[in-house]
N, C-alpha and C positions, 0 to 999 in steps of 0.2 A: 515724189520723194521716196515713198515706200518701195517702188520698183527699183530705184537706184540702190537703196540699201539692201534689197534682196539680192541683187547681183553682187554687191560688195561682200555680203555675208556668205553667199553660196560659192562664189568662185575665188575672188581675190583673197579672202581670208584663208581659205584652204590652201591656196598657192603660197601665201606668206608663211603660214604655220607649218604645213605638212612638207612643203618642198623648199623652204628657206628662200623664197623668191627675193625677199628684200636684201639678202646677203650675197646674192649672185654678183660676181665681179666681172662677168663677160660683157664688155662694152665696145669692142672694136668690130667694125664692119656690121655684118648681119647676125653675128653670133647671139646677141641678146634676143632678137626676134625669133631666131630658129630654136633656141632653147625654150623660149616661152611657148612656142607651138608644141614642142615635144612634151613639156609639162602639162599643157592642156589635154593633149591626147592621152597621156598616162592617167591623168585624173579622171577623164571620162571613161576610160577602160576599167579603172578600179571601181568607179561608181556603178557601171553597168553590170559588173560581175556580182551574181547573187549566189554563187556556189558556197561561199563562206559568209556568214553573217557576223561581221566584225568591223572594226574601225578602219579608216583609210590608212592610218599609221601601221596597223597590223598587216593589212593587205600588202602594203609596200614592202614590209619586212619579209612576208611570205614570198612575194615575187622575187625578191633579191636572193632568197636562200633555197627556194624550191623550183627546180626545173619544170616539174609537172604543173605547178600552179601558174608559173609564168607562161608556159605554153597555153594553158587553158585561158588565161587572161588575154593573151594575144590572139586567141582563136586558132591556135595551131595544134591543139590536142587532137590526136587521131583516136577514133573509137577502136577498141579492140575487135579484131575480126573473129567471127564465129567459125568453127571448123566444119560446119555443115551437118554434123551428126545430131544436132538438137532439132526436135520437132517443134513447130510453131503451133499454138492452139488458137 
């Protein structure tokens, strides 16, 4: 019973509250399943990101408004190149 509620509290509650999963109106074909997969992936990426210590809600807002944060969240951020003039110690 505890393991069931752990899953409920950790995953489904976050999807319901943060992503409005209960209010989703996509019901035709495979749309509901596909959107659920996208939400799960997005939630996992947000949870794995430790660059900013803040809530899931704030990370979603950052991802929506900041191209740099969204790229880092998706693992697309490119490290700045060094010009080769610097010496390594």
